[in-house]
N, C-alpha and C positions, 0 to 999 in steps of 0.2 A: 288196677289191672293194666292200665296204660304204662305205668312205671315198670311193672313186671316185664311187659313186652319190650320196653326200651332197654332195660337191663339185659334181657335175653339176647338181644341183637348184637351185643358186644362180643358174643362167642362165635359169630358167623365165620365159618371157615376152619374153626378149631375143634369143633365138637364131634365131627363125623366119627363113627356112625350114629352117635347119639343126637337127640334133638336139641334145639335151643330152648332153654328154660330160664325164666326169671321169677324171683320170689320176693315178696315184702311181708313183713310182720307189722301189724298195726295194733296199738293199744290206746284206748281213749281218743280215737280219731287221729292219731299221729303215727307216722312210720317210725318204728324203733329199731328196725334192722332190715337189711336187704342183701340179696346175693343173686348170682347167676351161675350157670354151669359154664365153666371157663375152658375146659379141655376134656376130651375123652379120657376116662380113667381117673380124673380128678373128682373131688366131691361135687354132688349135685347142688342145684340152686337152693333147695330147702335146707340142706346141711350148712351151706355157707351162711345163710341168713340166721339160722338157729344158733350157730357158733358165735355170732356177734353178741348174743345175749349172755351177760355174765351171770345174772341172777335168773336161773331157769324157772323159778317159781312164777314169775310174771307171765310166762307163756300160758299158764292156766287161765289167764284173763285176757288173752290176746286173740286176734284173728290172723290167720295165715292166708295170703293171696298167692296163687301160683298160676302161671300161664298154661301149664300142661298138667294133666293128672299125675299125682305123685306115683312113682314106680312101686311095684309090689313084689318084685323078684330080686334075687341075689345075682348081680352081675359082677362088675369090678368093685362095686360098692354095695352096702346093704340097702334094703328097701326104705325109701323115704316115708312111705305110709306108716311103717313100723315106728319110725322116729317121731312122727307127729303124734301117734298114739302114746308112745312112751312118755312124752312131755305133757300129755293131757291138754293139747291145744283144742279148745272147745268148738271153734268154728273155722272152716276152710272154704275159701272161694276159689273156684277152678275155672280157667278160661275155656279149655276144651278137653275132651277125652283123648287118651293116647291110643292110636291105632295099632301099635306094636302088640303082637299076639300075647306076649308074656305080661302085658299090663292091661290094655283094653278093658277097662271097667273093674279090674281086680283091685287096683289101688282104691278106687271109690268104694268098693264093697268092704274092704278092710276098715275104712274110716266109718262106714255105716254100721258095721258090726261093733265098733267101739262107741257108737252113739254120738259121733261127731256131727255137729250141724253142718250141712253142706249146701252151698249155692253153686250151681253148675251153669256153664255156657255164658259167662260174663265176657263180653267182647270176643265171642266165639269166632266170628269171621276173621277178625284181626289176629287172633291166636293161631288159627289155621294157616293164614297167610304167612305168618312168621315162620312156620315150619312146613312150607309148601314142598320142600325137597323131601323131608322125612315122610310126610303124608303120601306124596306121590309114590315114593319108593315102596312103602308098605301096602298101599291100597291098589296101585296100578302095576306093581311088580316090575318096575323099570325106573331108571333115573329121571329126575326132573330135567327137561330139555330146554336149553336157552339157545335160540338162533341169534347169531350176531354177524352183521356185515356193515360195510360202509359203501356209499354210492355218491357219485357226483350229482350236481344239481340237475344235469340232463340225463340222469338215470343209468350211469355205467358203473360196474363193480370192479372191472380190471381192464387194462389195455388189450388191444388185439394182438400185439406183437410179443406176448409172453414176457414182457419186461416188468420188473418190480417197480411199482409207483405208489407213493403214499397219497391218500385221499384226504384224510382228516388231519387236524392240528395236533400239537404236542399234548394239549390238555386232554383231548379225547383219548389219545394213546395212553395217558396215565390212568384214566378211568378204567380203560380196558384191562390194564395190569392189576388194578385193584380188584376188578371182577374175578380175575384169574386166581387170586388168593382166596376167594369166597367159594369157589366151586371145586369139585374133586377132580374133574377131568376136562380135557379140551381136545377137539377132533378136527383134523384137516384131511383133505383128499390128496391123492397122489400128485396132481398138477400143482396145487398150492405148495406142497412140500418141496417139489423140484424147482419151481420158478421163484418162489419167495424165500426159500430156505429159512423158515421161521424158527425162532428158539422156543416159542410157546412157554415162556417163563414169566415171572413177575419181577422184572428188573427195576421197575419204576415205583414199586410199592412193597412195603414190608409185610411178610406173611408166608403162608405155606405155598409151595409150588404145586401146580396141578399135575396130574398124570397125563402125559402127552399120548395122544392116540393118532394113528395115521393109517390110511388105507393104502395098501400096496399089493394089489391082486397078484401080480406076477413077479414080485420081489425085484423090481427094476430100479428102485431108488438107490442112489449111490450112498455108500456107508460113511462118506465124509460130510454128510449133511448134519446140521445142528441137532436135528431130532435124534440122531444116533450117537451123540457125544457122551452118553452115559452119565450126564450130570444130574439127571433126575429120571424117575421111572418113565419109561416109554413102552407102549404096546402097539404092535403092528398087526393089523388085520389083513390076512392074506389067504390065498388058495394053496400056497406052497407050504412045505414043512421046513422048519428051521429050528435050530437049537437055541434055547433061551440063554441069555447072559445076565450078569448082574445089571439090574436096571433096564434090561431090554427083553421084552417078552413077546412071543409070537402066538397069535390066536388064529386057528384055521377056520374060515367060514366060506360059504358059497356066495359068490358075487352075482346074485340073481335078484328077482323081484322082491325077495324078503330080506335084502341086505340090511336095511335099517333095523328091522325087528331082531335079526341075529345079533347085531352089535349091541342093542339094548339088553337082550337076554344075557349075553356074555357079561356085560357090565353089572347087571343085577346080581348075578351069581358071584361076582367079585366084591359085592357090597359097596359098589360105587353109586352114590345117591344123586349125583348131578353131573351134567355135561354141558359144555359150551360147544356148539357146532360153529366153527369159525370159517369154514369155506373149503373150496371155492363154490361157484354157482351150482355145479352138478351135485356136490355133496349136500349142500343146503336143500336143493330141490328133492333129493332122495327122501328127506324127512318131511318136507312141506307137502309133497304129493300124497304121502301116507297119513297126513294129519297128525304126525308124531312130533308135536312141539307144545310147550307150555308158555313160552314167552319169546318174543322177538325184539331184539334191541338193534335199531337201525339208525346209523349216522348218515346225514346228508350234508355234504360240504357245499361251498359256494362255487367250486370249480366247475367249469364246463369243458368237456373233452371233445365233443363233437362226434366221437366214435368210440367204440369199445365193446366189451361184453356186457350185455344188458343185465341189470339187477334182477334178482328173483322177485316174483310177485307173491304177495301174501294176502289172504283174506282173514282179517281179524279185527278186534276192537281196539282202537287207539285209547290207551289208558293213561298215558303221560307224555308230555312234550317238554323238553328243556333245551336251552341254548348253551352250548359249551364254546364260549367265544363266538367264532364264526360258524361253528358246526351246529346243526340241529339234531338232537337225539330224540327219537320217537320209540316208545315202548308199546308193543301190541300184545294182546292175549287172544286166544282163540274165541 
């Protein structure tokens, strides 16, 4: 099952809206085939593993391990549970049940009806962590929320003079670009968009580009900013009405005490499963104050500024710390 999870993680950023799934087939204590779901619309992990077996007869003497319950419905591909039954695989080991309504126990039931021997919940915690975005989306009805910011050693997130100033090193910057390929969307507030003029793309890592999200209540942001260059999909949350263009979409919401909830609700109905909240301080605190976050990734550099805009404060459990050259990266969970 650990190998299933390892294989599944290769698909991160490429399988949306589908989950990450890995599969291995074992005979006489040895792995004879393996596969993972590589891209939405492409064959599922079980199919990729089974297709590696030339002599399908040996499947009748094999055990199939899979990190997530085999699907039971016709989507872009046929049900994997049917395929397992077709080849009379006698034993299936499953990491965790699929929360998606069209599966959720139905794949397991199909296998039970075929008298397949089932073992459920092997490395269940790890299997759920693998698909934290997918589970949050289907169970909480909102995207998985990652807060991300950088601060100086003396606790400042940005200068007082509204000038653009880097805090972290180039290696930390590259890691952030990698993260952008793994998540579906990335959000900044009006001030960050105006002062920093970010591109919010993944220039330093190969992969999918996130959907850019920006808050612009009164439509005051200049259209010559990078966010509006139409090079990748961008969504503007505003109180004004505007006509959509190719790669530029406008969503009308009220900028009130329910701002965060409205944004998440809009994204949920767009099938967006994950979001990085990149700043600035006010935007980050909008989500922090409502307890709407699943993970916070905070860089601290060795620089001291002496003054500046103070970093947001967060109450959470520190789950990981690592050094990125001179920068310290801390990851918190609620």
